[in-house]
C-alpha positions in Angstrom: 11.5 -4.7 -5.8 12.8 -5.9 -2.5 11.3 -8.5 -0.3 9.4 -6.0 1.9 7.9 -4.4 -1.2 6.8 -7.8 -2.6 5.2 -8.7 0.7 3.2 -5.5 1.0 2.0 -5.9 -2.6 1.0 -9.6 -1.8 -0.8 -8.4 1.3 -2.8 -5.8 -0.7 -3.7 -8.4 -3.3 -5.0 -10.8 -0.7 -6.6 -8.2 1.5 -8.5 -6.4 -1.3 -8.9 -9.2 -3.8 -7.1 -7.5 -6.7 -4.2 -8.4 -8.9 -1.3 -5.8 -8.9 1.0 -6.3 -11.9 4.7 -5.5 -11.1 4.9 -2.9 -13.9 2.1 -0.9 -12.3 3.7 -0.8 -8.9 7.2 0.3 -9.9 6.4 4.0 -9.9 4.7 4.1 -6.5 6.9 5.4 -3.8 4.7 6.8 -1.0 2.1 5.5 1.4 -0.4 7.9 -0.1 0.3 6.8 -3.7 0.0 3.2 -2.7 -3.3 3.7 -0.8 -4.7 5.6 -3.8 -3.5 3.0 -6.2 -5.2 0.2 -4.2 -8.5 2.2 -4.0 -8.5 2.8 -7.7 -7.6 -0.9 -8.5 -10.4 -2.1 -6.2 -12.9 0.3 -7.8 -11.8 -0.7 -11.3 -12.1 -4.4 -10.5 -15.2 -4.4 -8.3 -17.1 -1.3 -9.3 -16.9 0.3 -5.9 -16.1 3.9 -4.9 -13.3 3.6 -2.4 -10.7 6.4 -2.0 -7.3 6.4 -0.2 -8.9 7.2 3.1 -10.8 3.9 3.0 -7.6 1.9 2.5 -5.3 3.8 4.7 -6.3 2.4 8.1 -5.7 -1.2 7.0 -2.4 -0.2 5.4 -1.2 1.6 8.5 -2.2 -1.4 10.6 -0.2 -3.8 8.5 2.8 -1.5 8.4 2.8 -1.4 12.2 2.1 -5.1 12.9 4.2 -6.6 10.2 7.0 -4.1 9.7 7.3 -2.4 13.1 6.5 1.0 11.6 5.0 3.6 14.1 1.8 4.3 12.3 1.5 7.7 14.1 4.6 8.8 12.3 3.5 7.8 8.8 2.2 10.5 6.5 0.8 10.2 3.0 4.1 11.4 1.8 6.2 8.8 3.7 8.3 6.9 1.2 8.5 3.2 1.6 12.2 2.8 1.0 13.7 6.1 2.2 11.4 6.8 5.2 10.1 3.4 6.3 13.2 1.4 5.6 11.6 -1.0 3.0 14.0 -2.9 0.8 
């Protein structure tokens, strides 16, 4: 995992109050997969019923503010490394 990836995972852990083990995140490549993963992790941990659409606005905001990504050009299929330039 590159520094950008580590930072976005740390953001998610802090923002949503969950722990994300490295081995669980290694097979997540797209924005949609990450938003779905976070929603499922929050639901598992806190007994809520979030879905990716509940997570996506905050994720898009942090991508824009912290990484300079134009959130209007991000899709659920946008890949962090190949499309968004994460390392």
